[in-house]
A tleap script that builds the chain and sets N, CA, C and O, in Angstrom:
source leaprc.protein.ff14SB
mol = sequence {
  NMET PHE GLN MET VAL PRO TYR ALA PRO LYS
  PRO THR TRP ASN LYS ASP LYS LEU VAL GLY
  GLN LYS LEU PRO LEU LYS LEU GLU GLU ILE
  TRP SER ILE ARG THR ARG LEU ASP ILE SER
  ASN ASN LEU ARG GLU LEU THR MET PHE ASN
  LEU ALA LEU ASP CYS LYS LEU ARG ALA CYS
  ASP PHE ILE LYS LEU LYS VAL SER ASP VAL
  ALA HIE GLY THR SER VAL GLN ALA ARG ALA
  MET LEU ILE GLN GLN LYS THR GLY LYS PRO
  VAL GLN PHE GLU ILE THR PRO LYS THR LYS
  THR THR ILE THR SER TRP ILE LYS SER ASN
  GLY LEU LYS SER ASP ASP TYR LEU PHE ALA
  SER ARG VAL LYS VAL HIE GLU HIE LEU SER
  THR CARG
}
set mol.1.N position { -51.876 -64.280 -51.398 }
set mol.1.CA position { -51.453 -63.366 -52.303 }
set mol.1.C position { -50.239 -62.372 -51.893 }
set mol.1.O position { -49.952 -62.485 -50.701 }
set mol.2.N position { -49.558 -61.543 -52.513 }
set mol.2.CA position { -48.083 -60.675 -52.044 }
set mol.2.C position { -48.665 -60.105 -51.115 }
set mol.2.O position { -49.890 -60.222 -51.090 }
set mol.3.N position { -47.926 -59.218 -49.935 }
set mol.3.CA position { -47.760 -58.820 -48.964 }
set mol.3.C position { -47.209 -57.507 -49.136 }
set mol.3.O position { -46.317 -57.990 -49.833 }
set mol.4.N position { -46.998 -56.580 -49.133 }
set mol.4.CA position { -46.217 -55.350 -48.882 }
set mol.4.C position { -45.972 -55.223 -47.831 }
set mol.4.O position { -46.703 -55.242 -46.841 }
set mol.5.N position { -44.448 -55.014 -47.978 }
set mol.5.CA position { -43.816 -54.815 -46.187 }
set mol.5.C position { -43.397 -53.507 -46.664 }
set mol.5.O position { -42.863 -53.062 -47.680 }
set mol.6.N position { -43.925 -52.959 -45.330 }
set mol.6.CA position { -43.816 -51.283 -45.053 }
set mol.6.C position { -41.584 -51.329 -45.358 }
set mol.6.O position { -40.702 -52.163 -45.152 }
set mol.7.N position { -41.631 -50.191 -45.805 }
set mol.7.CA position { -40.225 -49.344 -46.250 }
set mol.7.C position { -39.635 -48.755 -44.971 }
set mol.7.O position { -40.171 -47.816 -44.382 }
set mol.8.N position { -38.330 -49.441 -44.501 }
set mol.8.CA position { -37.798 -48.625 -42.980 }
set mol.8.C position { -36.741 -48.541 -43.616 }
set mol.8.O position { -36.144 -49.507 -44.092 }
set mol.9.N position { -36.301 -47.055 -43.714 }
set mol.9.CA position { -35.365 -46.713 -43.882 }
set mol.9.C position { -34.275 -46.845 -43.214 }
set mol.9.O position { -34.480 -46.880 -42.001 }
set mol.10.N position { -32.869 -46.957 -43.615 }
set mol.10.CA position { -31.715 -47.053 -43.205 }
set mol.10.C position { -31.071 -46.058 -41.880 }
set mol.10.O position { -30.615 -45.019 -42.358 }
set mol.11.N position { -30.948 -46.104 -40.634 }
set mol.11.CA position { -30.207 -44.734 -40.257 }
set mol.11.C position { -29.262 -44.536 -40.687 }
set mol.11.O position { -28.420 -45.358 -41.050 }
set mol.12.N position { -29.219 -43.336 -40.731 }
set mol.12.CA position { -28.041 -42.189 -41.139 }
set mol.12.C position { -26.849 -42.904 -40.511 }
set mol.12.O position { -27.112 -43.842 -39.758 }
set mol.13.N position { -25.753 -42.630 -40.693 }
set mol.13.CA position { -24.135 -42.889 -40.145 }
set mol.13.C position { -24.077 -41.555 -38.949 }
set mol.13.O position { -23.550 -41.612 -37.837 }
set mol.14.N position { -24.584 -40.716 -39.390 }
set mol.14.CA position { -24.143 -39.945 -38.137 }
set mol.14.C position { -25.189 -39.399 -37.003 }
set mol.14.O position { -25.313 -38.368 -36.343 }
set mol.15.N position { -25.860 -40.624 -37.130 }
set mol.15.CA position { -27.453 -40.566 -36.054 }
set mol.15.C position { -26.410 -40.603 -34.810 }
set mol.15.O position { -25.415 -41.328 -34.805 }
set mol.16.N position { -26.691 -39.921 -33.993 }
set mol.16.CA position { -25.950 -39.657 -32.254 }
set mol.16.C position { -24.795 -39.378 -32.453 }
set mol.16.O position { -24.110 -39.452 -31.434 }
set mol.17.N position { -24.297 -39.097 -33.308 }
set mol.17.CA position { -22.474 -38.659 -33.121 }
set mol.17.C position { -22.605 -37.332 -33.245 }
set mol.17.O position { -23.435 -36.694 -33.892 }
set mol.18.N position { -21.394 -36.837 -32.329 }
set mol.18.CA position { -20.638 -35.660 -33.030 }
set mol.18.C position { -19.433 -35.280 -34.101 }
set mol.18.O position { -18.217 -35.470 -34.114 }
set mol.19.N position { -20.491 -34.574 -35.097 }
set mol.19.CA position { -19.792 -34.191 -36.185 }
set mol.19.C position { -19.451 -33.160 -36.192 }
set mol.19.O position { -19.859 -32.500 -35.236 }
set mol.20.N position { -18.358 -32.269 -37.424 }
set mol.20.CA position { -18.179 -30.994 -37.643 }
set mol.20.C position { -17.071 -30.742 -36.309 }
set mol.20.O position { -16.439 -31.502 -35.575 }
set mol.21.N position { -17.172 -29.645 -36.398 }
set mol.21.CA position { -15.559 -28.999 -35.376 }
set mol.21.C position { -15.541 -29.292 -34.170 }
set mol.21.O position { -16.440 -29.045 -33.366 }
set mol.22.N position { -14.539 -29.826 -33.955 }
set mol.22.CA position { -14.843 -30.382 -32.056 }
set mol.22.C position { -14.142 -29.121 -31.101 }
set mol.22.O position { -13.247 -28.282 -31.191 }
set mol.23.N position { -14.998 -29.504 -30.303 }
set mol.23.CA position { -14.289 -28.012 -29.153 }
set mol.23.C position { -12.793 -28.244 -28.757 }
set mol.23.O position { -12.385 -29.371 -28.476 }
set mol.24.N position { -12.222 -27.455 -28.750 }
set mol.24.CA position { -10.582 -26.701 -28.353 }
set mol.24.C position { -9.846 -27.463 -27.504 }
set mol.24.O position { -10.288 -28.566 -27.826 }
set mol.25.N position { -9.171 -27.649 -26.787 }
set mol.25.CA position { -8.650 -28.574 -25.715 }
set mol.25.C position { -8.652 -27.360 -24.832 }
set mol.25.O position { -8.569 -26.160 -25.096 }
set mol.26.N position { -8.816 -28.257 -23.303 }
set mol.26.CA position { -9.003 -26.946 -22.588 }
set mol.26.C position { -7.740 -27.123 -21.694 }
set mol.26.O position { -7.206 -28.174 -21.340 }
set mol.27.N position { -7.376 -25.766 -21.402 }
set mol.27.CA position { -5.879 -25.785 -20.473 }
set mol.27.C position { -5.402 -26.993 -19.485 }
set mol.27.O position { -4.299 -27.527 -19.604 }
set mol.28.N position { -6.264 -27.322 -18.597 }
set mol.28.CA position { -5.773 -29.047 -18.049 }
set mol.28.C position { -5.273 -30.333 -19.140 }
set mol.28.O position { -4.274 -31.046 -19.243 }
set mol.29.N position { -6.663 -30.166 -19.919 }
set mol.29.CA position { -5.912 -31.061 -21.075 }
set mol.29.C position { -4.749 -30.943 -21.730 }
set mol.29.O position { -4.068 -31.905 -22.085 }
set mol.30.N position { -4.432 -29.587 -21.944 }
set mol.30.CA position { -3.196 -29.610 -22.451 }
set mol.30.C position { -1.997 -29.866 -21.813 }
set mol.30.O position { -1.029 -30.437 -22.315 }
set mol.31.N position { -2.122 -29.264 -20.280 }
set mol.31.CA position { -1.241 -29.451 -19.277 }
set mol.31.C position { -0.822 -31.216 -19.250 }
set mol.31.O position { 0.252 -31.817 -19.218 }
set mol.32.N position { -2.096 -31.597 -19.277 }
set mol.32.CA position { -2.057 -33.165 -18.684 }
set mol.32.C position { -1.168 -33.805 -20.121 }
set mol.32.O position { -0.275 -34.618 -19.880 }
set mol.33.N position { -1.386 -33.490 -21.312 }
set mol.33.CA position { -0.779 -34.143 -22.412 }
set mol.33.C position { 0.603 -33.644 -22.085 }
set mol.33.O position { 1.392 -34.584 -21.993 }
set mol.34.N position { 1.206 -32.339 -21.859 }
set mol.34.CA position { 2.313 -32.073 -22.098 }
set mol.34.C position { 3.117 -32.567 -20.718 }
set mol.34.O position { 4.346 -32.531 -20.778 }
set mol.35.N position { 2.413 -33.087 -19.315 }
set mol.35.CA position { 3.093 -33.723 -18.622 }
set mol.35.C position { 3.181 -35.090 -18.984 }
set mol.35.O position { 4.285 -35.603 -18.804 }
set mol.36.N position { 2.358 -35.743 -19.412 }
set mol.36.CA position { 2.740 -37.565 -19.914 }
set mol.36.C position { 3.732 -37.571 -20.541 }
set mol.36.O position { 4.727 -38.099 -20.045 }
set mol.37.N position { 3.807 -36.805 -22.246 }
set mol.37.CA position { 4.761 -36.594 -22.681 }
set mol.37.C position { 6.377 -36.647 -22.146 }
set mol.37.O position { 7.324 -37.432 -22.167 }
set mol.38.N position { 6.109 -35.526 -21.742 }
set mol.38.CA position { 7.420 -35.459 -20.573 }
set mol.38.C position { 7.704 -36.389 -19.806 }
set mol.38.O position { 8.876 -36.704 -20.010 }
set mol.39.N position { 7.196 -37.071 -18.935 }
set mol.39.CA position { 7.682 -37.810 -18.339 }
set mol.39.C position { 8.035 -39.046 -19.285 }
set mol.39.O position { 8.981 -39.830 -19.217 }
set mol.40.N position { 6.909 -38.967 -20.247 }
set mol.40.CA position { 7.631 -40.637 -21.113 }
set mol.40.C position { 8.673 -40.356 -21.755 }
set mol.40.O position { 9.198 -41.183 -22.501 }
set mol.41.N position { 9.108 -39.251 -21.589 }
set mol.41.CA position { 10.380 -38.620 -22.403 }
set mol.41.C position { 10.300 -38.614 -23.661 }
set mol.41.O position { 11.352 -38.994 -24.174 }
set mol.42.N position { 9.384 -38.305 -24.494 }
set mol.42.CA position { 8.958 -38.578 -25.765 }
set mol.42.C position { 9.116 -36.989 -26.555 }
set mol.42.O position { 8.370 -36.066 -26.881 }
set mol.43.N position { 10.081 -37.214 -26.600 }
set mol.43.CA position { 10.648 -35.574 -27.113 }
set mol.43.C position { 9.797 -35.185 -28.646 }
set mol.43.O position { 9.217 -34.192 -29.086 }
set mol.44.N position { 10.036 -36.297 -29.045 }
set mol.44.CA position { 9.499 -35.946 -30.797 }
set mol.44.C position { 8.149 -35.483 -30.973 }
set mol.44.O position { 7.838 -34.486 -31.625 }
set mol.45.N position { 7.470 -36.145 -30.448 }
set mol.45.CA position { 6.116 -35.877 -29.789 }
set mol.45.C position { 5.631 -34.572 -29.020 }
set mol.45.O position { 4.842 -33.770 -29.520 }
set mol.46.N position { 6.082 -34.467 -27.986 }
set mol.46.CA position { 6.296 -32.668 -27.304 }
set mol.46.C position { 6.719 -31.841 -27.522 }
set mol.46.O position { 6.397 -30.786 -26.976 }
set mol.47.N position { 7.987 -31.969 -28.766 }
set mol.47.CA position { 8.208 -30.897 -29.644 }
set mol.47.C position { 7.062 -30.792 -30.836 }
set mol.47.O position { 6.890 -29.705 -31.387 }
set mol.48.N position { 6.378 -31.808 -31.173 }
set mol.48.CA position { 5.561 -31.402 -32.554 }
set mol.48.C position { 3.894 -31.156 -32.020 }
set mol.48.O position { 3.040 -30.779 -32.823 }
set mol.49.N position { 3.573 -31.426 -30.556 }
set mol.49.CA position { 2.192 -30.965 -29.753 }
set mol.49.C position { 2.555 -29.058 -29.424 }
set mol.49.O position { 1.782 -28.129 -29.659 }
set mol.50.N position { 3.760 -28.988 -28.914 }
set mol.50.CA position { 4.123 -27.270 -28.370 }
set mol.50.C position { 3.878 -26.896 -29.868 }
set mol.50.O position { 2.796 -26.361 -30.109 }
set mol.51.N position { 4.587 -27.069 -30.718 }
set mol.51.CA position { 4.618 -26.698 -32.021 }
set mol.51.C position { 3.478 -26.047 -32.685 }
set mol.51.O position { 3.267 -24.885 -33.031 }
set mol.52.N position { 2.598 -27.475 -32.781 }
set mol.52.CA position { 1.048 -27.356 -33.056 }
set mol.52.C position { 0.376 -26.191 -32.775 }
set mol.52.O position { -0.073 -25.362 -33.566 }
set mol.53.N position { 0.335 -26.211 -30.986 }
set mol.53.CA position { -0.222 -25.153 -30.446 }
set mol.53.C position { 0.344 -23.650 -30.650 }
set mol.53.O position { -0.416 -22.721 -30.922 }
set mol.54.N position { 1.106 -23.561 -30.566 }
set mol.54.CA position { 1.991 -22.193 -31.199 }
set mol.54.C position { 1.144 -21.592 -32.530 }
set mol.54.O position { 0.610 -20.495 -32.696 }
set mol.55.N position { 1.257 -22.887 -33.492 }
set mol.55.CA position { 1.361 -22.156 -34.825 }
set mol.55.C position { -0.287 -22.199 -35.097 }
set mol.55.O position { -0.940 -21.360 -35.717 }
set mol.56.N position { -0.699 -23.237 -34.549 }
set mol.56.CA position { -2.505 -23.178 -34.662 }
set mol.56.C position { -2.838 -23.266 -36.043 }
set mol.56.O position { -3.768 -22.663 -36.581 }
set mol.57.N position { -1.777 -24.299 -36.774 }
set mol.57.CA position { -2.146 -24.697 -38.222 }
set mol.57.C position { -2.448 -26.232 -38.357 }
set mol.57.O position { -2.318 -27.025 -37.424 }
set mol.58.N position { -2.829 -26.533 -39.513 }
set mol.58.CA position { -2.557 -27.914 -39.897 }
set mol.58.C position { -1.213 -28.544 -39.938 }
set mol.58.O position { -0.148 -28.082 -40.349 }
set mol.59.N position { -1.509 -29.750 -39.398 }
set mol.59.CA position { -0.098 -30.790 -39.687 }
set mol.59.C position { 0.619 -30.819 -40.726 }
set mol.59.O position { 1.846 -30.908 -40.759 }
set mol.60.N position { -0.488 -30.706 -42.068 }
set mol.60.CA position { 0.617 -30.587 -43.232 }
set mol.60.C position { 1.474 -29.606 -43.771 }
set mol.60.O position { 2.240 -29.481 -44.727 }
set mol.61.N position { 0.961 -28.794 -42.563 }
set mol.61.CA position { 1.918 -27.042 -42.885 }
set mol.61.C position { 3.341 -27.509 -41.823 }
set mol.61.O position { 4.348 -28.054 -42.277 }
set mol.62.N position { 3.173 -27.216 -40.602 }
set mol.62.CA position { 4.091 -27.305 -39.810 }
set mol.62.C position { 4.969 -28.658 -39.814 }
set mol.62.O position { 6.125 -28.550 -39.406 }
set mol.63.N position { 4.405 -30.236 -40.347 }
set mol.63.CA position { 5.517 -30.752 -40.343 }
set mol.63.C position { 6.808 -30.727 -41.724 }
set mol.63.O position { 7.866 -31.346 -41.845 }
set mol.64.N position { 6.134 -29.743 -42.581 }
set mol.64.CA position { 7.299 -29.601 -43.244 }
set mol.64.C position { 8.103 -28.389 -42.935 }
set mol.64.O position { 8.315 -27.669 -43.911 }
set mol.65.N position { 8.666 -27.945 -41.642 }
set mol.65.CA position { 9.127 -26.979 -41.201 }
set mol.65.C position { 10.617 -27.604 -41.458 }
set mol.65.O position { 10.676 -28.783 -41.109 }
set mol.66.N position { 11.787 -27.094 -41.970 }
set mol.66.CA position { 13.268 -27.188 -41.194 }
set mol.66.C position { 13.597 -26.387 -40.420 }
set mol.66.O position { 13.009 -25.347 -40.122 }
set mol.67.N position { 15.250 -27.081 -39.742 }
set mol.67.CA position { 15.632 -26.716 -38.887 }
set mol.67.C position { 15.593 -24.933 -38.970 }
set mol.67.O position { 15.279 -24.056 -38.165 }
set mol.68.N position { 15.997 -24.941 -40.123 }
set mol.68.CA position { 16.746 -23.198 -41.020 }
set mol.68.C position { 15.521 -22.260 -40.721 }
set mol.68.O position { 15.690 -21.052 -40.553 }
set mol.69.N position { 14.136 -22.919 -40.652 }
set mol.69.CA position { 13.185 -22.085 -40.652 }
set mol.69.C position { 12.730 -21.373 -39.191 }
set mol.69.O position { 12.168 -20.304 -38.954 }
set mol.70.N position { 13.338 -22.691 -38.127 }
set mol.70.CA position { 12.856 -21.711 -37.189 }
set mol.70.C position { 14.005 -21.857 -35.816 }
set mol.70.O position { 13.829 -21.790 -34.600 }
set mol.71.N position { 15.231 -22.085 -36.663 }
set mol.71.CA position { 16.560 -21.885 -35.499 }
set mol.71.C position { 17.661 -21.472 -37.131 }
set mol.71.O position { 17.778 -21.736 -38.328 }
set mol.72.N position { 18.352 -20.500 -35.777 }
set mol.72.CA position { 19.907 -20.204 -36.551 }
set mol.72.C position { 20.850 -20.123 -35.655 }
set mol.72.O position { 20.991 -19.325 -34.728 }
set mol.73.N position { 21.877 -21.550 -36.210 }
set mol.73.CA position { 22.880 -21.890 -35.411 }
set mol.73.C position { 22.313 -22.463 -34.048 }
set mol.73.O position { 21.553 -23.416 -34.216 }
set mol.74.N position { 22.476 -22.169 -33.027 }
set mol.74.CA position { 21.569 -22.873 -31.723 }
set mol.74.C position { 20.857 -22.243 -31.193 }
set mol.74.O position { 20.441 -22.873 -30.220 }
set mol.75.N position { 20.311 -21.027 -31.273 }
set mol.75.CA position { 18.999 -20.368 -31.023 }
set mol.75.C position { 18.030 -20.423 -31.812 }
set mol.75.O position { 18.007 -20.183 -33.019 }
set mol.76.N position { 16.963 -20.842 -30.913 }
set mol.76.CA position { 15.553 -20.781 -31.807 }
set mol.76.C position { 15.187 -19.413 -31.725 }
set mol.76.O position { 15.642 -18.644 -30.878 }
set mol.77.N position { 14.222 -19.053 -32.757 }
set mol.77.CA position { 13.801 -18.050 -33.090 }
set mol.77.C position { 12.588 -17.488 -32.418 }
set mol.77.O position { 11.716 -18.355 -32.361 }
set mol.78.N position { 12.144 -16.135 -31.788 }
set mol.78.CA position { 11.333 -15.959 -31.162 }
set mol.78.C position { 9.921 -15.831 -32.271 }
set mol.78.O position { 8.743 -15.747 -31.922 }
set mol.79.N position { 10.472 -15.849 -33.703 }
set mol.79.CA position { 9.176 -16.193 -34.499 }
set mol.79.C position { 9.277 -16.762 -35.188 }
set mol.79.O position { 10.359 -17.343 -35.102 }
set mol.80.N position { 8.303 -17.248 -36.635 }
set mol.80.CA position { 8.538 -18.414 -37.807 }
set mol.80.C position { 7.814 -17.629 -38.726 }
set mol.80.O position { 7.061 -16.665 -38.590 }
set mol.81.N position { 8.222 -18.274 -39.696 }
set mol.81.CA position { 7.279 -18.196 -40.918 }
set mol.81.C position { 6.957 -19.287 -42.014 }
set mol.81.O position { 7.881 -19.692 -42.719 }
set mol.82.N position { 5.708 -19.764 -42.177 }
set mol.82.CA position { 5.561 -20.441 -43.342 }
set mol.82.C position { 4.806 -20.312 -44.146 }
set mol.82.O position { 4.005 -19.390 -43.995 }
set mol.83.N position { 4.710 -21.101 -45.278 }
set mol.83.CA position { 3.119 -20.593 -46.251 }
set mol.83.C position { 2.449 -21.933 -45.935 }
set mol.83.O position { 2.799 -23.107 -45.821 }
set mol.84.N position { 1.110 -21.079 -45.829 }
set mol.84.CA position { -0.162 -22.304 -45.861 }
set mol.84.C position { -0.146 -23.271 -47.288 }
set mol.84.O position { 0.083 -22.781 -48.394 }
set mol.85.N position { -0.364 -24.386 -47.117 }
set mol.85.CA position { -1.041 -25.324 -48.268 }
set mol.85.C position { -1.938 -24.926 -48.708 }
set mol.85.O position { -1.763 -24.372 -49.793 }
set mol.86.N position { -3.155 -24.959 -48.244 }
set mol.86.CA position { -4.244 -24.651 -48.330 }
set mol.86.C position { -4.325 -23.504 -48.987 }
set mol.86.O position { -4.732 -23.753 -50.122 }
set mol.87.N position { -4.168 -22.550 -48.862 }
set mol.87.CA position { -4.549 -20.659 -49.086 }
set mol.87.C position { -2.935 -20.385 -50.206 }
set mol.87.O position { -3.042 -19.744 -51.252 }
set mol.88.N position { -1.927 -20.821 -49.874 }
set mol.88.CA position { -0.884 -20.166 -50.007 }
set mol.88.C position { -0.159 -18.851 -49.725 }
set mol.88.O position { 0.704 -18.218 -50.333 }
set mol.89.N position { -0.936 -18.639 -48.390 }
set mol.89.CA position { -0.574 -17.047 -47.572 }
set mol.89.C position { 0.516 -17.293 -46.710 }
set mol.89.O position { 0.335 -18.272 -45.986 }
set mol.90.N position { 1.703 -16.647 -46.548 }
set mol.90.CA position { 2.426 -16.401 -45.570 }
set mol.90.C position { 1.802 -16.441 -44.331 }
set mol.90.O position { 0.834 -15.687 -44.236 }
set mol.91.N position { 2.249 -17.517 -42.747 }
set mol.91.CA position { 1.612 -16.912 -41.871 }
set mol.91.C position { 3.168 -16.958 -41.060 }
set mol.91.O position { 4.220 -17.453 -41.465 }
set mol.92.N position { 2.832 -16.144 -39.585 }
set mol.92.CA position { 4.114 -15.866 -38.664 }
set mol.92.C position { 3.255 -16.240 -37.957 }
set mol.92.O position { 2.026 -16.187 -37.972 }
set mol.93.N position { 4.308 -16.797 -37.051 }
set mol.93.CA position { 3.749 -17.207 -35.724 }
set mol.93.C position { 4.545 -16.871 -34.492 }
set mol.93.O position { 5.719 -16.608 -34.754 }
set mol.94.N position { 4.259 -16.817 -33.363 }
set mol.94.CA position { 5.353 -16.756 -32.239 }
set mol.94.C position { 5.393 -18.355 -31.777 }
set mol.94.O position { 4.594 -19.291 -31.749 }
set mol.95.N position { 7.000 -18.088 -31.376 }
set mol.95.CA position { 7.277 -19.557 -30.509 }
set mol.95.C position { 7.604 -19.100 -29.434 }
set mol.95.O position { 8.232 -18.051 -29.293 }
set mol.96.N position { 7.062 -20.126 -28.182 }
set mol.96.CA position { 6.833 -19.516 -27.102 }
set mol.96.C position { 8.054 -20.442 -26.373 }
set mol.96.O position { 8.411 -21.559 -26.748 }
set mol.97.N position { 8.661 -19.581 -25.094 }
set mol.97.CA position { 9.625 -20.067 -24.277 }
set mol.97.C position { 9.393 -21.658 -24.140 }
set mol.97.O position { 10.384 -22.382 -24.045 }
set mol.98.N position { 8.669 -21.965 -24.134 }
set mol.98.CA position { 8.261 -23.525 -23.699 }
set mol.98.C position { 8.699 -24.237 -24.915 }
set mol.98.O position { 9.763 -24.855 -24.929 }
set mol.99.N position { 7.897 -24.171 -25.957 }
set mol.99.CA position { 8.271 -24.498 -27.116 }
set mol.99.C position { 9.737 -24.123 -27.832 }
set mol.99.O position { 10.258 -24.859 -28.670 }
set mol.100.N position { 10.247 -23.027 -27.431 }
set mol.100.CA position { 11.918 -23.164 -27.886 }
set mol.100.C position { 12.652 -23.785 -27.093 }
set mol.100.O position { 13.738 -24.026 -27.621 }
set mol.101.N position { 12.522 -24.366 -25.494 }
set mol.101.CA position { 13.162 -25.116 -25.357 }
set mol.101.C position { 13.049 -26.694 -25.490 }
set mol.101.O position { 14.020 -27.353 -25.119 }
set mol.102.N position { 11.905 -27.363 -26.007 }
set mol.102.CA position { 11.816 -28.428 -26.609 }
set mol.102.C position { 12.319 -28.888 -28.023 }
set mol.102.O position { 12.696 -30.018 -28.331 }
set mol.103.N position { 12.236 -27.669 -28.887 }
set mol.103.CA position { 13.263 -27.751 -29.736 }
set mol.103.C position { 14.251 -27.626 -29.933 }
set mol.103.O position { 14.778 -28.000 -30.981 }
set mol.104.N position { 14.874 -27.027 -28.944 }
set mol.104.CA position { 16.527 -26.750 -28.891 }
set mol.104.C position { 16.831 -28.484 -28.532 }
set mol.104.O position { 17.743 -29.034 -29.149 }
set mol.105.N position { 16.170 -29.127 -27.705 }
set mol.105.CA position { 16.651 -30.081 -26.916 }
set mol.105.C position { 16.446 -31.093 -28.026 }
set mol.105.O position { 17.192 -32.060 -27.876 }
set mol.106.N position { 15.433 -31.194 -29.412 }
set mol.106.CA position { 15.290 -31.909 -30.286 }
set mol.106.C position { 16.023 -32.025 -31.164 }
set mol.106.O position { 16.102 -33.034 -31.864 }
set mol.107.N position { 16.670 -31.050 -31.283 }
set mol.107.CA position { 17.340 -30.709 -32.079 }
set mol.107.C position { 18.761 -31.080 -31.548 }
set mol.107.O position { 19.269 -31.928 -32.282 }
set mol.108.N position { 19.271 -30.849 -30.886 }
set mol.108.CA position { 20.599 -31.517 -30.435 }
set mol.108.C position { 20.348 -32.927 -30.061 }
set mol.108.O position { 21.222 -33.745 -30.347 }
set mol.109.N position { 19.355 -33.292 -29.506 }
set mol.109.CA position { 19.588 -35.009 -29.454 }
set mol.109.C position { 19.684 -35.596 -30.629 }
set mol.109.O position { 20.582 -36.427 -30.756 }
set mol.110.N position { 18.741 -35.299 -31.841 }
set mol.110.CA position { 18.643 -35.883 -32.672 }
set mol.110.C position { 19.981 -35.304 -34.119 }
set mol.110.O position { 20.021 -35.605 -35.312 }
set mol.111.N position { 21.027 -34.270 -33.152 }
set mol.111.CA position { 21.980 -33.734 -34.575 }
set mol.111.C position { 21.330 -33.278 -35.685 }
set mol.111.O position { 21.706 -33.726 -36.768 }
set mol.112.N position { 20.312 -32.375 -35.654 }
set mol.112.CA position { 19.780 -31.861 -36.625 }
set mol.112.C position { 20.868 -30.716 -37.110 }
set mol.112.O position { 21.503 -30.014 -36.322 }
set mol.113.N position { 20.985 -30.642 -38.825 }
set mol.113.CA position { 21.740 -29.527 -39.422 }
set mol.113.C position { 20.600 -28.487 -39.722 }
set mol.113.O position { 19.454 -28.522 -39.273 }
set mol.114.N position { 21.030 -27.751 -40.395 }
set mol.114.CA position { 20.002 -26.539 -40.786 }
set mol.114.C position { 19.068 -26.568 -41.958 }
set mol.114.O position { 17.980 -26.037 -42.182 }
set mol.115.N position { 19.971 -27.483 -42.726 }
set mol.115.CA position { 18.957 -27.590 -43.997 }
set mol.115.C position { 18.078 -29.177 -43.699 }
set mol.115.O position { 17.606 -29.724 -44.696 }
set mol.116.N position { 17.904 -29.815 -42.408 }
set mol.116.CA position { 17.332 -31.021 -42.372 }
set mol.116.C position { 15.919 -30.695 -42.091 }
set mol.116.O position { 15.574 -29.526 -41.919 }
set mol.117.N position { 15.349 -31.374 -42.055 }
set mol.117.CA position { 13.164 -31.304 -41.664 }
set mol.117.C position { 13.538 -31.829 -40.313 }
set mol.117.O position { 14.219 -32.814 -40.029 }
set mol.118.N position { 12.695 -30.587 -39.219 }
set mol.118.CA position { 12.630 -30.818 -38.017 }
set mol.118.C position { 12.331 -31.876 -37.965 }
set mol.118.O position { 13.020 -32.625 -37.273 }
set mol.119.N position { 11.332 -32.330 -38.577 }
set mol.119.CA position { 10.681 -33.603 -38.034 }
set mol.119.C position { 10.902 -34.593 -39.806 }
set mol.119.O position { 10.367 -34.446 -40.905 }
set mol.120.N position { 11.864 -35.478 -39.314 }
set mol.120.CA position { 12.250 -36.031 -40.540 }
set mol.120.C position { 11.510 -37.733 -40.445 }
set mol.120.O position { 11.225 -38.308 -39.394 }
set mol.121.N position { 11.318 -38.296 -41.896 }
set mol.121.CA position { 10.360 -39.245 -42.080 }
set mol.121.C position { 11.471 -40.128 -41.651 }
set mol.121.O position { 12.668 -39.843 -41.653 }
set mol.122.N position { 10.860 -41.349 -41.247 }
set mol.122.CA position { 11.640 -42.252 -40.629 }
set mol.122.C position { 11.767 -43.444 -41.810 }
set mol.122.O position { 12.733 -44.199 -41.920 }
set mol.123.N position { 10.798 -43.442 -42.504 }
set mol.123.CA position { 10.922 -44.327 -43.585 }
set mol.123.C position { 11.591 -44.215 -44.955 }
set mol.123.O position { 12.078 -45.093 -45.668 }
set mol.124.N position { 11.494 -43.043 -45.107 }
set mol.124.CA position { 11.941 -42.409 -46.642 }
set mol.124.C position { 13.157 -41.166 -45.879 }
set mol.124.O position { 12.921 -40.508 -44.866 }
set mol.125.N position { 14.621 -41.109 -46.819 }
set mol.125.CA position { 15.584 -40.641 -46.327 }
set mol.125.C position { 15.308 -39.319 -47.016 }
set mol.125.O position { 14.818 -39.320 -48.146 }
set mol.126.N position { 15.587 -38.250 -46.415 }
set mol.126.CA position { 15.678 -36.561 -46.820 }
set mol.126.C position { 14.184 -35.882 -47.172 }
set mol.126.O position { 13.927 -34.873 -47.828 }
set mol.127.N position { 13.261 -36.868 -46.454 }
set mol.127.CA position { 12.019 -36.010 -46.341 }
set mol.127.C position { 11.496 -36.189 -45.289 }
set mol.127.O position { 11.873 -36.974 -44.419 }
set mol.128.N position { 10.289 -35.262 -45.251 }
set mol.128.CA position { 9.855 -34.990 -43.903 }
set mol.128.C position { 8.417 -36.032 -43.500 }
set mol.128.O position { 7.816 -36.741 -44.308 }
set mol.129.N position { 8.189 -35.917 -42.431 }
set mol.129.CA position { 7.447 -36.599 -41.433 }
set mol.129.C position { 6.047 -36.437 -42.542 }
set mol.129.O position { 5.946 -35.478 -43.307 }
set mol.130.N position { 5.018 -37.557 -42.459 }
set mol.130.CA position { 3.882 -37.860 -43.760 }
set mol.130.C position { 2.846 -37.284 -42.277 }
set mol.130.O position { 2.909 -37.118 -41.059 }
set mol.131.N position { 1.986 -37.164 -43.383 }
set mol.131.CA position { 0.777 -36.874 -41.953 }
set mol.131.C position { -0.438 -38.387 -41.728 }
set mol.131.O position { -1.341 -38.535 -40.905 }
set mol.132.N position { 0.151 -39.508 -43.086 }
set mol.132.CA position { -0.970 -40.449 -42.962 }
set mol.132.C position { -0.066 -41.463 -41.953 }
set mol.132.O position { -0.565 -42.499 -41.512 }
savepdb mol mol.pdb
quit
């Protein structure tokens, strides 16, 4: 006769995995990342990393910044403001001296003008960097 095999449920995709909000970076991890980016002369990533730490916003928000949003002429502002994509609310954030230095170096090294995106796309002309 036909014998019934007991049903074995498939294990869930997140069994034994960390899901949800991740722990913030520790101070020593931040300095380690900064040092490695600085040593490798990776100015774009160092500028993005420092700016991301300062503004504490999603990448989709701060990659749309234009040079005129953070700098007037050759000097970088102490504060900047942007509109969050998700909430539509304006957010003001302070730019630390270390970030000011990297932004200034980034603008000078690429010869960016005030109407250029701070992080321009490498693929599409006159567009900002994509989060994808």
